[in-house]
N, C-alpha and C positions, 0 to 999 in steps of 0.2 A: 504494500500500500504506500503510495507516494505521499510526500509531505503535504501537498496541496489538498489531496483527498482527505487526509487526516484533519486538516484545518476546517474543511467544509463540514465534516462530521461534527466537530466541536461546535461550529456555528449553529448547526441544526439543533444540537442539544441545548445551546443557549436560548434559541428562539422558543423551543418547547417549554423550557423552564420559565421563561418570561411570561408566556401565555398562561401557564399553570398558576402562577403567583400573581396574576392580574397586573403585571407591569405594563407600562404604556408602550405603544409602538415606537415612541422616541427612544426608549431604552434599547429596543431591538435594533434600531438604526445605528446607534452608537456601536453596538457589537459588530455590525457589518463593517463599519469604518475602521475598526481596530485591526482587521486582518490586513497585513501589509502585502502589496504587490511590488516586487522588486525588479522586475524586467531583466532577469538574468544576473543580477548582482548577487554575490555570495558573501556571507559574513566572514571577516578575517579577524576581527577583534570584538568580543562580547564582554562588556563590563557593566558595572552598576551605572545606569543612566547613559551609557555610551555604547554604540555599535558602529563599527566601521565595515562597510561593504566594498567589494572590489569587483571589477569586470575587466578582463584583459581582452583586447581586440586584436585585429591583424596588425602586422608591422609595428609591434611594440606599443600599440595604443594602450594607454592605461586610464581607467576611470575609477574614482573613489567617491563614495557618499558616506559622510560621517553624520550619524543621527544622534542627537542629544535630547533626552527626556529631561527638561530643564528643572524639574523638581527633584531629580535624583542625580543628575550630573550638572556640571557648571561650565560656563564659558567665561573668558576674561580677556579684556583688551590689554595688549602689551605694546608699549611704544619705546622708541629711543628717547634720548634726552630731549626735553622740550625747552626751548629758549623763550623766556618771557619777554620777548621784544614785540613790536607791533606786528611783525610778519608771522609770529608764532611758528617758527621753524622747528623741525624735529630731525634729530640725527638718524642715520640709517644703520641697520644691523643685518647681518646674515640671518636667515631663518634658523640656522643651527644655534645662533646666539640666543634667539628668542626661545628656542627649546630649553636651553639651560636656564633662562629666566623663569620659564614655566615650572621646571623641576624644582627650582629653588623656592617656589611657592607651595610645594607639596605640604600637606599636613597629615595628621593621623587619620583624618576622615576623607581626604581627597588626594588623588594622584593624577599627575599629568599623563595623558595618553596620546594627544594629537596637538600639533600646532600647524596652522595654515597661514598664508598671507592674507592681508586685509584690504584696506582702502586705497583709493587712487591718490597719486602724488606726482610731483615733478621729478623726472629722472635726470634733470640737468644740473642739480645742485645737491650738496650735502653739507650742512643740514638742508632739509627740503620743506616745501610747502605742501599742505594737504588740500586736495582739490575740492572736495565736497563736504567737508566738515568731519570733526571727530571729537567725541567726548569719552573720556576714560576715567574710571574710578570716581565718578561724580564731578570731574573737572573738565570744563569746556576748553579744549585745546585750541580749536579754531572753528569758525562757521564755514570755512572753505574759500579759497581764492577763485574758484571757477564757477561759483553759483550765478554770477551776473551774465556771463557770456559763453558758457560751454553747455551744450546739450540742453537748450531751453525746453522746459516742460518735461524733461526725462530724468531729472535728478531725483533720487530716492534716498531714504535713510533706512537702515536696519538698526532697530533700537531694541534693547533688552534690559530686563531687570533681573539680575542674577540672584537676588535674595528672594524675590517673590516667585521667580521661576516661570517667566513668560517673555515673549518677544513679539515684535511687530515689524512690518515693512509698509512704508507709507510714502506719499509724495513729500519732497523736501519742504520743511517749515522750521523756522527757528523755534517755534513753540515746542517741537519735539525735544530740543536740547534742554528745555526747562522741565518737561514732564518725565523724561527717562534719565536714569543715571549713566547709561551707556548708549552711545549713538555712533554709528559708522556710516559715513557717506558712501553712496552706491549709485548705480544707474539702473534705469528700467531694463528689464530683461530683454526688451525688444529694441533698445537703443543700438544704433548701428556702429558696433566696434568690429569692423571686418566680419560681419555677422555670418557670412556663408563660408568663410575660410576655416580650415582646420588648424586651430591654434591652441596653446595652453589656455585654460579657462578656470575661473573660480566663481561660483555662484552660491547664493544663500537662499534657502526657502524656509517657510514656517507652516505649521499645521496645528489645528485645533482638534484635540482628540475627544473632548467630552461635551462639545456644544455650548460652552460657557462664553464664547467669543473672546477667549484668551488663547494664544498660541503657546501651548506647553512644549511643543516639539520643534526643534531647530535642526535644519539639514544643510550641510555644506557639500557642494559638488566640486571635485577637483579632477582635472584631466590634462594630460600633456598634448592632446590632439582631438579637438572637438569644435563643432560649430555651436553658435548660441542656441539653436533649436535643440541640439543634443543635450545641452545642460538643462534646458527647461523641461524637456521630456523626461529626463532621468528624475528630476525633482518631483514632477507630477506623478511618476510611478510610485514615489514614496508618500504621496498624499498631500504635497504642498498646495496650499490655497493661494499663496503669493510667492513670487521669487524676485530676486534682484541680482545684478551683476556686480561683483567685486573686481578688484584689479586683476588683470590676466597677463597674457603674453609672457615676457621674461620675468615677471614678478610672481607667477603662479608657483606655489610650492606647498608640499604637505609632508610632515614628519610624523610617523607613527611609532610610538615606543622607542624614540631615539633614532629611528632609521629613516633617512630621507627617501621617500618614494618618488617624489617629483621635486627637483631643486635645480634652478638655473644658475645659482651662485650670485644672483643679483642681491644687493643690499636694499632693504625696504624699511620704512619708518614705523610700520604698524603690523602686528601679527595678532592672531586670535588663538588663545590657548583653550584646550578642551580637557576637562578633568572628569574622571569617574568619581562618584561620591560628591558630598557637599561639605 
């Protein structure tokens, strides 16, 4: 009996139990949503609140989806040194250095498992400016140098509350920097960043698992060879209700348990650490 058939049998039992105990049809609907469809991705890391899936394609194509249940695992913004000058520049670091920063923040109840690259920035300088805004650890680093003249109407923010355990993706607004303790500038998933070319890509998606209009699950897509539609479709397979584009190209990187799975060697000003446990 294959795994999918086993899951369907479990679902049937859930539905029968729900009817027998006079639960609402809404409860049955949530049970249906809880069954993941992973489109050929296989788990490679399974830990408390964090699962990393992979799919290897032809010609060394690599795809990873990191899924965080934000009430059981945590994510954290990591940055280089922030200069408190009008430009609010940030020093760049290798992703491997961000990994060490993440490990140094381990506690008895949480452990770093994954680090990925983050927001858009200028590659022409170090320290560098942040294109579409960044708030880390409750501190607004910058609202972004590119919001006035780059990708009009297509700038987004990925925001999260790591204590309350939920996240959101929304159109850019400075109000988001007030209401959320962590904010990462991003682009709409359909913004044309060489959309049909096969390039390294990093995307983020969110999912509401219990119908309370809060996204408790966060998903990061990382690939060394993908179109924008490939990233969107992969996140949809994992149930994302919204997705957004993080920095890609030569900035794309993912480290899992200390091993770089995608790493261009480019220094970046911002990374996102993912921990099992809280």
